[in-house]
C-alpha positions in Angstrom: 101.3 -98.8 45.0 97.6 -99.9 45.5 96.5 -100.9 49.3 97.2 -104.8 49.0 100.1 -104.9 46.3 103.0 -107.0 48.0 106.0 -104.2 49.1 108.0 -103.7 46.2 105.9 -105.5 43.9 105.2 -105.1 40.3 102.3 -106.3 37.3 103.8 -107.8 34.9 105.7 -105.8 32.0 105.3 -102.6 33.9 108.9 -100.3 33.6 110.5 -99.4 37.1 111.3 -95.9 36.0 107.4 -95.3 34.9 106.0 -96.6 37.6 107.8 -94.4 39.8 107.7 -91.4 37.4 103.6 -92.1 37.4 103.5 -92.6 41.2 105.1 -89.2 41.9 103.2 -87.2 39.4 99.9 -88.8 41.0 101.2 -87.8 44.6 102.0 -84.3 43.5 99.0 -83.3 41.5 96.6 -82.7 44.5 99.7 -81.2 46.6 101.5 -78.4 44.2 99.2 -75.5 45.3 100.6 -76.2 48.7 104.4 -77.3 47.6 104.2 -74.4 45.7 103.3 -72.4 48.3 105.4 -74.1 50.6 108.4 -73.6 48.4 108.1 -70.1 48.2 107.3 -69.3 51.9 110.4 -70.8 52.2 112.4 -68.9 49.6 110.9 -65.8 51.2 112.1 -66.6 54.0 115.5 -67.3 53.5 115.7 -64.0 51.8 115.6 -62.2 55.1 118.6 -63.6 56.5 120.5 -60.7 55.4 123.7 -59.3 56.6 123.1 -55.9 58.2 126.5 -53.4 58.9 128.6 -54.1 62.0 130.3 -52.4 64.9 133.3 -52.8 66.5 132.8 -51.4 70.8 135.1 -52.3 73.8 133.0 -55.6 73.9 131.1 -57.8 72.9 127.9 -56.8 74.4 128.3 -53.5 73.6 128.8 -54.3 70.1 125.7 -55.9 70.0 124.0 -53.4 71.6 125.5 -50.7 68.6 124.2 -52.9 65.8 121.0 -53.4 67.3 120.4 -49.9 68.0 120.2 -49.4 64.3 117.3 -51.4 64.5 115.5 -49.2 66.8 116.3 -51.9 69.6 117.6 -50.5 73.0 119.6 -53.6 74.6 120.3 -54.4 78.0 123.7 -55.5 77.6 124.2 -56.8 81.2 121.0 -59.6 79.8 122.8 -60.8 76.9 123.1 -64.3 76.7 125.3 -66.3 74.5 124.9 -69.7 73.4 128.3 -70.3 72.0 127.3 -74.2 72.1 124.6 -73.9 69.2 126.8 -71.8 66.4 125.5 -72.3 62.8 126.5 -70.9 59.5 129.0 -69.7 61.6 127.3 -67.3 63.6 126.2 -67.9 67.3 122.9 -67.7 68.5 122.5 -64.9 71.3 118.7 -64.4 73.5 118.8 -60.8 75.3 116.5 -58.3 76.6 115.9 -55.3 74.3 112.9 -52.5 73.7 111.7 -51.2 71.0 111.7 -47.5 71.4 109.8 -46.5 74.6 108.2 -49.6 74.7 108.6 -52.4 77.5 111.6 -54.8 77.6 110.9 -57.8 75.2 112.9 -61.2 74.8 115.0 -60.9 72.0 116.6 -63.7 70.1 119.3 -63.0 66.8 122.3 -64.8 65.3 125.2 -62.7 65.7 128.4 -63.7 63.6 131.4 -61.9 65.5 134.7 -61.1 64.5 138.1 -62.4 66.0 138.5 -59.5 68.2 134.5 -59.9 69.2 133.6 -57.2 67.0 130.2 -57.7 65.7 130.0 -58.3 62.1 126.3 -58.5 61.6 123.5 -59.8 63.1 120.1 -61.8 61.5 117.5 -63.7 62.1 115.9 -61.2 64.6 113.2 -62.5 66.6 111.3 -61.1 69.3 110.3 -63.7 70.8 107.6 -62.4 73.7 106.2 -59.1 72.0 104.2 -58.5 75.4 103.0 -54.7 74.9 101.6 -55.2 78.1 104.2 -56.3 80.5 108.2 -56.2 80.5 110.2 -58.7 80.4 113.1 -59.0 83.3 115.6 -61.1 85.1 116.8 -62.8 82.0 119.2 -65.6 83.0 120.7 -69.1 81.6 120.7 -72.8 83.1 122.5 -74.8 80.8 120.3 -75.8 78.0 117.2 -73.7 79.4 116.8 -69.8 79.2 114.3 -68.5 82.3 112.9 -65.1 82.8 110.3 -63.3 84.8 107.5 -61.2 83.1 106.1 -58.2 85.1 102.6 -56.7 84.3 100.9 -53.7 86.0 99.8 -55.7 89.1 103.3 -57.4 89.5 105.8 -60.5 88.6 102.7 -62.7 87.0 105.3 -65.3 85.5 108.3 -67.6 85.1 109.5 -68.7 81.2 111.5 -71.8 80.7 112.6 -71.5 77.4 114.3 -74.9 75.6 117.5 -73.5 73.5 117.5 -77.1 71.8 114.2 -77.0 70.5 110.7 -77.4 70.9 109.6 -80.6 72.1 108.9 -83.5 68.9 105.9 -85.1 70.8 104.3 -81.2 70.1 104.2 -82.7 66.3 104.8 -86.2 65.9 101.4 -87.0 64.7 101.4 -84.2 61.9 101.7 -84.9 58.5 105.5 -84.1 56.6 103.9 -81.0 55.0 102.4 -79.6 58.1 106.2 -80.2 59.9 107.3 -78.4 57.2 105.2 -75.5 57.5 106.3 -75.8 61.6 109.6 -75.1 60.7 109.0 -72.1 58.1 107.2 -70.3 61.2 109.7 -71.4 63.8 112.1 -69.8 61.8 109.7 -66.8 61.2 108.7 -66.5 64.9 112.2 -68.0 66.5 114.9 -68.0 64.1 115.4 -71.7 64.0 113.7 -74.1 62.3 113.5 -76.5 65.6 112.1 -73.2 67.5 112.4 -73.0 71.1 110.4 -75.3 74.0 108.4 -73.3 76.3 106.8 -73.6 79.4 105.3 -70.5 81.2 104.8 -70.4 85.2 102.0 -68.5 85.8 101.7 -67.0 89.3 98.4 -67.2 91.1 98.8 -64.0 92.8 101.2 -61.4 91.0 104.3 -60.9 93.1 105.3 -57.0 93.8 108.5 -58.3 94.4 110.0 -61.2 93.1 113.5 -62.3 92.6 114.5 -65.4 90.6 117.3 -67.1 90.9 119.2 -70.3 89.7 121.4 -73.3 90.9 122.1 -75.9 88.8 118.8 -77.4 87.3 116.6 -75.5 90.0 115.2 -72.2 90.1 113.9 -70.7 92.8 112.1 -67.8 93.4 110.6 -65.9 97.6 106.9 -64.9 97.4 104.2 -63.4 99.8 102.7 -67.0 99.6 105.4 -69.6 100.3 109.0 -70.3 98.1 108.8 -72.2 94.8 111.5 -74.3 92.9 111.4 -75.5 89.4 113.4 -78.7 88.4 114.6 -77.3 84.9 115.1 -81.0 83.5 111.8 -82.1 84.0 110.0 -78.4 83.8 108.1 -79.5 86.8 107.4 -77.3 90.1 108.7 -79.4 93.2 108.3 -76.8 95.5 104.9 -74.4 95.5 102.9 -76.1 93.0 100.2 -74.7 94.7 101.2 -71.3 94.2 101.7 -71.9 90.2 99.2 -72.4 86.6 101.5 -74.9 84.6 101.2 -73.6 80.7 102.9 -76.5 78.7 103.7 -75.7 75.5 100.6 -76.4 72.6 100.5 -75.9 69.0 97.6 -76.5 66.7 97.5 -77.9 63.4 98.8 -75.2 60.5 95.7 -74.8 57.8 96.5 -74.9 54.0 95.9 -71.5 52.0 95.4 -69.6 55.5 99.0 -70.6 56.6 100.1 -69.5 53.6 98.7 -66.4 53.9 99.6 -65.6 57.4 103.5 -66.5 56.4 103.7 -64.0 53.4 101.8 -61.7 55.7 104.8 -62.1 58.6 107.6 -61.4 56.8 109.2 -58.2 57.8 109.0 -56.6 54.0 106.0 -57.8 53.0 103.5 -56.9 56.3 99.7 -56.5 56.4 98.7 -54.4 53.6 99.9 -55.8 50.3 98.1 -58.8 51.4 95.4 -56.7 52.4 95.2 -55.4 48.7 95.8 -58.7 46.9 92.9 -60.2 49.2 90.5 -57.5 47.5 91.3 -57.4 44.1 91.1 -61.0 44.1 88.0 -61.5 45.8 86.3 -58.2 43.7 87.7 -60.4 40.2 85.9 -63.4 41.5 82.8 -61.7 42.5 82.5 -60.1 38.6 83.0 -63.2 37.4 80.2 -64.5 39.3 77.7 -61.8 38.4 78.7 -61.6 34.4 78.0 -65.6 34.8 74.8 -65.3 36.2 73.5 -62.6 34.1 74.5 -64.5 31.0 73.4 -67.9 31.4 70.7 -67.5 35.4 70.6 -69.6 38.0 69.4 -73.0 36.7 65.7 -74.2 37.5 64.3 -72.9 41.0 63.0 -76.7 41.9 66.4 -78.1 41.3 68.4 -75.1 42.9 66.1 -75.3 45.7 66.9 -79.1 46.3 70.8 -78.4 46.0 70.5 -75.8 48.5 68.5 -78.2 50.9 71.2 -80.9 50.5 74.2 -78.7 51.2 72.5 -78.3 55.1 72.7 -82.2 54.9 69.5 -82.0 56.9 67.1 -85.1 55.8 63.8 -83.6 54.1 62.0 -86.2 56.3 62.9 -87.0 60.0 60.9 -90.7 59.7 59.3 -89.7 63.0 56.3 -92.5 64.3 53.2 -90.3 63.9 53.2 -90.6 68.1 57.1 -89.3 67.8 55.5 -86.4 65.5 53.0 -85.1 67.9 55.2 -85.0 70.8 57.4 -83.1 68.4 54.9 -80.8 67.8 53.5 -80.4 71.0 56.6 -79.4 72.3 57.9 -77.3 69.6 54.3 -75.3 70.2 55.3 -75.2 74.4 59.0 -73.7 74.4 59.0 -72.2 70.8 61.9 -73.7 69.1 62.2 -73.2 66.2 60.6 -70.0 66.0 58.6 -68.5 63.4 59.6 -68.5 59.7 62.0 -66.0 58.1 61.7 -63.8 55.2 64.6 -62.8 53.0 64.8 -59.9 50.2 62.8 -61.5 47.9 58.9 -61.2 48.0 59.2 -64.5 45.8 60.6 -67.0 48.4 62.5 -70.3 47.1 61.2 -73.3 48.4 62.4 -74.3 51.5 64.0 -70.5 52.0 63.0 -69.5 55.7 62.0 -72.9 56.7 63.5 -74.0 59.7 63.9 -77.7 59.4 64.7 -78.9 63.1 67.7 -81.2 63.4 66.5 -84.4 64.9 67.5 -87.9 65.0 70.6 -86.8 63.2 73.0 -89.7 63.6 76.4 -86.9 63.2 74.6 -84.2 65.6 74.6 -85.1 69.7 71.5 -84.9 71.2 70.1 -85.3 74.9 67.4 -88.7 75.8 64.3 -86.8 75.7 65.1 -83.8 74.7 63.6 -81.4 72.1 65.5 -80.5 69.2 68.0 -78.2 70.3 69.3 -77.2 66.8 67.3 -76.2 63.8 68.2 -74.6 60.0 67.2 -73.0 57.2 69.0 -70.0 54.4 67.9 -66.6 53.0 69.1 -64.7 50.0 69.8 -61.3 51.4 71.4 -59.3 48.3 69.5 -58.0 45.7 72.6 -57.6 43.5 73.4 -61.7 43.8 70.1 -63.4 44.3 72.8 -66.6 43.9 74.3 -66.2 47.1 72.4 -68.0 50.1 73.5 -67.1 53.6 73.1 -70.3 55.6 71.6 -70.2 59.4 72.0 -72.4 62.6 70.0 -71.7 64.9 70.3 -73.1 68.9 68.5 -73.3 71.8 70.9 -72.1 74.3 68.4 -73.1 77.4 69.7 -76.4 75.6 73.2 -75.8 74.5 76.2 -73.8 76.2 78.5 -71.6 74.6 82.0 -72.0 75.5 84.7 -69.8 73.8 88.2 -71.6 73.3 91.2 -69.3 73.1 93.7 -70.9 70.2 97.8 -71.8 70.9 98.7 -68.7 68.5 95.2 -66.2 68.6 95.1 -64.4 70.0 98.5 -64.0 71.9 97.8 -61.8 74.8 99.4 -58.4 75.9 101.2 -59.7 78.4 102.3 -63.2 76.5 99.9 -65.9 77.9 98.2 -68.3 75.0 95.3 -70.4 75.1 95.3 -73.9 74.7 93.5 -74.3 71.3 91.9 -77.4 72.9 88.2 -78.3 73.8 88.7 -80.0 77.4 88.8 -83.7 77.3 87.5 -84.4 80.6 84.4 -86.7 80.8 81.4 -84.5 81.2 82.6 -82.3 78.1 83.4 -85.2 76.1 79.9 -86.7 76.1 78.2 -83.7 75.8 80.1 -82.0 73.0 77.8 -81.1 70.3 79.6 -78.4 67.7 82.1 -75.9 67.6 82.8 -73.0 65.1 85.1 -69.7 64.0 86.0 -67.2 66.0 86.6 -63.8 65.1 89.7 -61.8 63.6 93.4 -62.0 64.1 94.7 -59.4 67.2 96.7 -57.8 64.7 93.0 -56.3 62.6 92.0 -54.5 65.9 93.0 -56.1 69.2 89.7 -57.1 70.0 88.9 -57.8 73.5 89.3 -62.2 74.5 88.7 -63.9 77.8 88.8 -67.7 78.0 88.3 -69.4 80.9 88.3 -66.5 83.8 91.4 -65.1 81.5 91.7 -62.1 80.1 94.4 -62.4 76.6 93.1 -59.0 75.3 91.7 -56.0 76.8 88.0 -54.8 75.9 87.6 -52.6 73.9 85.1 -49.9 74.3 81.8 -50.0 72.2 83.1 -53.5 70.1 80.6 -56.1 69.5 80.9 -58.4 72.5 79.3 -61.9 72.9 79.8 -63.1 76.5 78.9 -65.9 79.1 78.3 -65.8 82.7 79.1 -68.3 85.4 76.0 -69.3 85.6 75.8 -70.0 82.0 73.9 -67.2 80.5 74.9 -65.9 77.4 75.1 -62.4 76.7 75.5 -60.0 73.4 75.9 -56.3 73.0 78.0 -53.1 72.5 80.9 -52.6 75.0 80.2 -49.7 77.6 81.8 -46.7 76.8 85.2 -46.0 78.8 84.8 -44.9 82.6 87.9 -42.9 82.7 89.2 -39.6 81.3 91.3 -38.7 78.2 91.5 -40.1 75.0 93.6 -43.0 75.3 92.9 -46.3 75.5 94.4 -47.7 79.2 93.9 -51.3 79.1 93.9 -51.8 83.2 91.3 -49.6 83.4 89.4 -51.3 80.5 90.1 -55.1 82.3 88.5 -53.5 85.5 85.4 -53.3 83.3 85.1 -56.8 83.3 82.1 -57.8 85.6 83.2 -60.9 88.0 80.3 -62.7 86.6 82.0 -62.5 83.6 84.1 -66.0 82.7 84.4 -65.9 78.7 84.5 -62.7 76.2 85.2 -62.6 72.6 84.5 -58.8 70.5 85.1 -57.8 67.1 84.4 -55.0 65.5 81.2 -53.2 66.2 77.5 -54.6 65.8 76.4 -55.8 62.4 72.8 -55.3 63.5 70.9 -53.8 66.5 67.5 -54.0 67.0 67.1 -54.4 63.6 68.9 -51.8 62.0 72.3 -52.6 59.6 75.2 -51.1 61.0 73.7 -48.7 63.6 77.8 -47.7 64.5 78.5 -46.4 61.1 81.3 -48.7 60.4 83.0 -48.9 57.1 86.1 -51.3 57.8 84.5 -55.0 58.0 88.0 -56.6 56.5 90.1 -57.2 54.0 89.2 -53.7 52.2 92.8 -51.7 52.2 93.3 -48.1 52.5 91.4 -46.3 49.6 89.1 -49.0 48.7 85.6 -48.2 47.6 83.9 -50.9 48.0 83.4 -53.8 50.2 85.6 -57.1 49.9 82.5 -59.9 49.2 83.9 -63.4 49.9 83.1 -66.4 52.7 82.3 -64.5 55.9 80.6 -65.6 59.0 78.8 -64.1 62.0 76.1 -64.9 65.2 73.4 -63.6 67.2 71.1 -63.4 69.7 67.8 -63.0 68.4 64.3 -61.2 69.4 63.2 -64.8 70.7 66.2 -65.6 73.1 67.9 -68.0 70.7 71.4 -67.5 69.4 72.6 -68.6 66.0 75.3 -68.4 63.5 75.4 -67.3 59.8 77.9 -68.4 57.0 77.8 -67.9 52.9 79.9 -66.8 50.0 80.2 -64.3 48.1 79.0 -62.1 51.4 79.4 -58.5 51.6 79.1 -57.1 55.3 75.3 -55.3 54.1 74.3 -59.1 53.1 75.6 -60.4 56.4 73.5 -57.6 58.2 70.2 -58.1 55.8 70.1 -61.8 57.1 70.8 -61.1 60.0 67.7 -58.6 60.3 65.8 -61.6 58.8 66.4 -63.3 61.4 65.1 -60.9 63.9 68.5 -60.7 65.2 68.8 -57.7 68.6 72.8 -58.1 69.1 74.9 -59.3 66.3 78.8 -59.9 65.5 80.6 -60.2 62.9 82.8 -63.7 63.1 85.9 -64.4 60.9 86.1 -63.9 56.7 87.5 -66.1 53.9 86.9 -69.5 53.1 89.5 -71.5 55.1 88.5 -69.8 58.5 84.7 -70.0 58.7 83.0 -73.1 59.3 80.7 -74.7 61.8 81.1 -78.6 62.5 78.1 -80.5 64.3 79.7 -83.4 66.5 78.6 -86.8 67.8 80.4 -88.4 70.8 80.5 -91.7 71.4 82.2 -94.7 73.4 84.3 -97.5 72.4 82.8 -99.8 74.5 78.6 -98.2 74.9 77.7 -97.5 78.5 73.8 -98.2 79.7 73.1 -94.9 80.0 74.2 -93.4 76.9 71.8 -93.2 74.0 71.8 -95.7 71.1 74.3 -94.7 68.7 71.8 -94.5 64.9 73.4 -96.4 62.1 74.8 -94.6 59.4 75.2 -96.9 55.8 78.0 -94.5 54.5 80.3 -91.7 55.2 80.8 -88.9 53.1 84.6 -88.1 53.5 84.3 -84.5 52.2 81.5 -83.4 54.8 81.2 -86.2 57.6 83.8 -87.3 60.0 83.7 -90.7 61.9 86.9 -91.2 63.9 88.9 -90.9 67.2 88.3 -87.8 69.4 92.0 -87.2 70.1 92.4 -86.9 74.4 89.5 -88.9 75.2 90.2 -92.2 76.1 87.7 -94.7 75.0 85.5 -91.9 73.0 84.8 -92.0 70.0 83.5 -89.0 67.0 80.8 -88.7 64.5 80.8 -84.8 62.9 79.3 -82.9 59.8 79.9 -80.0 58.6 76.9 -78.3 59.1 76.6 -77.3 55.3 78.4 -79.5 52.9 80.1 -77.0 50.7 81.7 -75.1 53.9 85.8 -75.2 53.2 87.7 -75.0 56.3 90.1 -78.0 57.2 87.9 -80.8 58.5 87.2 -82.0 61.2 89.0 -78.8 62.3 88.1 -78.4 66.3 88.9 -82.0 67.0 92.8 -81.0 67.9 94.6 -78.1 69.0 93.7 -75.4 67.3 96.0 -72.2 66.4 93.1 -69.6 66.2 90.3 -69.0 69.2 87.0 -70.6 68.5 83.4 -71.6 70.1 82.7 -74.7 71.2 78.7 -75.6 72.2 77.8 -78.6 74.9 74.3 -79.6 75.5 72.9 -78.5 79.1 71.0 -81.5 80.2 67.0 -81.3 80.3 64.3 -83.0 82.2 62.4 -85.3 82.4 65.9 -86.8 81.1 66.8 -90.3 80.7 64.6 -93.6 81.8 66.3 -94.9 85.1 67.8 -98.7 84.0 65.0 -100.8 84.4 63.3 -98.4 81.6 60.9 -96.1 84.2 60.4 -92.6 83.0 60.0 -89.9 84.3 57.5 -87.1 84.1 57.5 -83.4 85.0 53.5 -83.3 85.1 51.8 -81.9 88.1 55.0 -80.3 89.8 55.5 -76.4 89.8 58.4 -75.0 87.4 60.1 -71.8 86.2 58.9 -72.1 82.5 61.1 -74.1 80.1 63.3 -75.9 80.7 61.4 -77.8 83.6 63.0 -77.9 87.0 61.5 -80.8 88.1 60.9 -84.8 87.1 59.7 -87.5 89.3 58.8 -91.3 88.8 57.6 -94.0 91.7 58.1 -97.6 92.3 56.0 -99.4 94.5 55.6 -97.0 97.5 59.0 -95.1 96.5 59.3 -91.9 94.7 62.5 -90.6 92.9 62.6 -87.2 91.9 65.4 -85.2 89.3 66.0 -81.6 90.3 67.8 -79.3 87.9 69.8 -76.9 89.8 70.1 -74.3 87.5 66.2 -73.8 87.3 65.3 -74.6 90.6 68.2 -72.8 92.6 69.4 -74.3 95.7 69.3 -71.0 98.2 72.7 -71.4 99.6 74.2 -70.5 96.0 71.2 -68.0 95.2 71.5 -64.6 93.6 69.3 -61.7 94.2 67.0 -62.0 91.2 65.8 -65.8 92.7 62.7 -65.0 94.9 60.4 -67.0 94.4 60.4 -70.8 96.1 59.6 -73.8 93.8 60.2 -76.3 96.9 62.1 -76.9 100.1 64.7 -79.5 100.8 65.0 -80.5 104.8 67.5 -82.9 106.4 69.4 -83.0 109.7 71.0 -80.6 111.2 74.3 -82.7 112.0 76.3 -85.6 110.5 79.8 -86.8 109.2 78.7 -85.9 105.6 77.5 -82.9 103.6 76.1 -82.5 100.3 78.5 -79.7 98.3 77.7 -77.4 95.6 81.3 -76.0 93.8 81.5 -73.7 91.5 82.9 -74.7 88.3 84.5 -72.0 85.7 80.8 -72.6 84.4 77.7 -73.7 86.5 78.3 -75.5 89.8 79.0 -79.1 90.6 77.8 -81.3 93.5 79.3 -83.8 95.6 78.7 -86.1 98.8 81.5 -85.6 100.8 83.2 -85.9 105.0 82.2 -82.8 106.7 85.4 -80.5 106.8 86.0 -80.5 102.7 85.7 -77.9 100.8 82.6 -76.6 99.4 79.3 -74.7 99.8 76.8 -76.8 102.1 73.9 -77.9 100.8 72.6 -80.3 103.3 74.1 -82.6 106.2 73.3 -86.4 107.4 75.0 -89.6 107.0 75.9 -91.6 104.0 72.9 -93.6 103.1 73.0 -97.3 103.4 70.7 -100.0 101.8 67.6 -99.5 104.9 68.1 -95.6 104.2 64.8 -94.1 103.4 65.1 -90.7 102.4 68.5 -89.5 100.6 70.1 -87.2 97.8 72.9 -86.9 95.4 74.0 -85.7 92.4 74.1 -88.0 89.0 76.8 -87.4 86.3 74.7 -84.7 84.0 74.5 -82.3 87.2 71.4 -83.0 88.2 70.2 -83.7 92.0 68.6 -86.6 92.7 66.2 -87.3 95.7 64.5 -90.8 96.3 62.0 -91.7 99.2 60.6 -94.9 100.7 61.7 -98.4 101.0 63.0 -98.8 97.3 65.0 -95.1 98.1 68.3 -96.6 97.0 67.6 -98.7 94.8 66.0 -95.7 92.5 69.1 -94.0 93.2 71.6 -96.3 91.6 69.0 -97.0 88.9 69.1 -93.1 87.9 73.5 -93.5 88.5 73.7 -91.9 91.5 77.1 -93.5 93.0 77.4 -91.7 96.8 74.4 -90.3 98.2 73.4 -88.4 101.9 70.9 -90.0 103.9 68.4 -87.5 105.3 66.6 -89.4 108.0 63.3 -88.9 106.9 61.3 -87.5 103.6 62.5 -84.1 103.1 61.1 -82.2 100.1 57.9 -80.4 99.5 56.9 -78.9 96.3 55.1 -75.1 96.7 51.8 -75.9 95.4 48.8 -73.6 95.2 47.2 -75.7 98.3 50.3 -75.3 100.3 53.2 -77.8 100.6 53.2 -81.8 99.3 55.4 -84.6 98.4 56.1 -86.4 95.4 52.8 -88.3 95.8 50.8 -84.9 95.7 49.7 -85.8 99.5 50.3 -82.7 101.8 53.4 -82.3 103.7 54.8 -80.0 105.9 59.0 -80.0 106.4 61.0 -78.7 109.4 63.8 -76.1 108.8 65.6 -76.3 105.5 66.3 -75.0 102.3 64.3 -73.5 99.9 64.4 -74.6 95.8 64.2 -71.2 94.1 62.8 -70.4 90.6 65.5 -69.1 87.9 63.5 -67.0 85.5 65.9 -65.4 84.0 66.7 -66.3 80.4 69.9 -68.0 78.8 70.8 -65.5 76.5 70.0 -62.0 76.5 71.3 -58.3 75.6 74.1 -56.8 77.5 74.3 -53.2 78.3 70.8 -52.6 76.2 71.4 -48.6 76.9 74.3 -48.3 75.5 73.3 -46.5 72.1 75.2 -46.1 68.9 77.3 -43.4 68.0 78.7 -41.8 64.8 82.5 -42.5 64.0 83.9 -39.9 64.5 82.8 -40.8 68.6 84.0 -44.0 69.4 86.6 -44.8 65.9 89.6 -43.2 67.6 89.5 -44.6 70.6 88.9 -47.7 69.5 91.2 -48.1 67.2 94.0 -47.9 69.7 96.3 -50.9 69.9 98.2 -52.7 73.3 100.2 -54.8 70.8 100.5 -54.4 67.5 101.2 -51.3 66.0 100.9 -51.7 62.3 101.7 -48.7 60.2 98.8 -48.2 58.3 95.6 -48.6 60.9 92.5 -50.2 59.5 90.4 -47.3 58.4 87.2 -47.4 59.9 85.8 -44.2 58.7 83.9 -44.4 55.2 84.8 -43.1 52.0 82.9 -40.1 52.0 84.3 -38.8 55.7 
């Protein structure tokens, strides 16, 4: 039925049966591959619902334990919980604690068919609900429709989990399509033995307890800790007592993909496993690669100018930026000063294609967020990196980490930690993040393919592996890449707890994958052979879509993407981009991709930049719609390269797999004040670019923006901050304080009453109409100082809502001739604090002295697992060894 047709209406002369058949055929057409795959997955899953030999012991618990022992499980008979009120197909669901071999106890669910005498006739749908290889579950008990248990890791009991056996909340998937809900039902069946799954709420103890006793009374769960009592209302899954001792992690789910979900579903079947899938992928990709090379040899690549135009169109960057002459001059001057974009690149071919290696800055793009009065933060280009496949282009998206903050997010399914924790798979929706969001891209391999380290928001999901390629984010926002240090413990076995102790205190995000593709211009210095999708016995690499990232010699960050790539061609592109440390990310078309974002408000804020007009939307590669979970916000998005084949837009919703996201880092001078007054950075002390200060005057009054990440207030400075750029003074007493608050990444500032938590920067009283010197913080995290008769009105025009009265002029800049006020006149201050220069790079090499070594030195230890134990682990060694 077409839009606009009245419901049930039919064009004259149309046969109803034919109409319905035609409509069904049109509906089925594009969905046949997915429906076929769904059907295959469902039939395969049904196939594992098979009976097993029973047992007749003295009790049904003993009988169940005997049956499970034949399957390799040691059941704690006293832990068995029978869910008699959920009987289907003549079977009774049960939940119990059991260990596989010598491993720790997990929570196991199964369907048990009992005979009249209580003997167990067979057991089916066995599902490990926790699989926490680095922790042991204990104290399993039932409370009505809920099952509770505690999780004990090395430091003690660290979580209490509540399972709702009625199923997962319908709200998790209510906005999904029917196909996605069917996919979810199949996944639930694989993971829990039931299509409606289980509701899960995890209560993470902020401080693990060496001893914790979990008790249940009616609908209330209780536990005593060293910090106080905990009570959890089971009907609402809320902590009614001791909430300050817990972090509540409600259940989250990411939207399943298409063919990627099918592959994962078939791989997870017990009678299939990863090895056949890996072999099939290798063969399919090999055939495609052969066809591509043969076609190119027969027919060539076409007219070079046409190919160059097609490649340029792929990046969706306009060939002309439409800047005025004055704007172009400012852009060129800024690029020359900050060094971004850097020098052009050279691929492996002497005769470069038109546009190859030439950086195209992303400027005035209606789909890419940009901070007001800031230079370009992104640039794009492409290079050819494979002499045997000259038709293959590697697209590179470069960003300036001085203007763009990298963060790492764990998915709702991948990677699941060794103690059972999972991430949200969701970019935070606070106002600051939503407003400055600018991009996101794929993470690395699944945990089953190597269990490489993962840390997000200061929480470790998987321990770091020695010598693995690593990207990390520090507490102050700096980003680093490098090869993880060698183990600092003795012995040949991987120790999860000791590995976690290697994590620097200042590190808050971390992702590892494989070993470095390139280090200091050298491809594969660690002599790795296995780079994914190559089964044991394979003699050549797999050529498919691959992605990667690196930090360049200039200190910029880059994302790489291309099709028909082997690891060496990816590495050659990284060498062309002057990468000094790098990492292979994911592979296969559905997993790899980069999205640009431009959020905006449904009701515009006067302080927000003007949203450029868009004539039309290319729905294959562009998006304009709601930003789910962010009230009043909408989003424009586009693929970095139009032919990227991942689900789009992908990272606006919860995602099952880990990923990286990017936000803008505001830089000075920043937006003009309300009323149009522009600030200038000229004539002020700085620590290079980005600038530390910007100022403007209005009559006899002055306003100064301070970037506290470049001019660091002394109370929050580190040992490396030694050079003073300016000084800030103020009263020694008062009712209010300017406070610094350490966030997961970066520092925020607020003016609060004395006694509020935070690190004191300055002291005084609340500013009022008569204040002539005051300081506050704006929404972008800048400190804003104003002095003179119009000080308070200038602060208001800068978006400062609450300010601290400093009493008298309180800022002085360090110059060659002494200290001076904002007006340039000499000024001497009393006691105060220094604002210190930040001169460390925003992106750098970590552990630069960790030199590469052969596989024989690192392979055995890095290949050990803490969670997934494949029968044939990935072969890291080259075939000749």
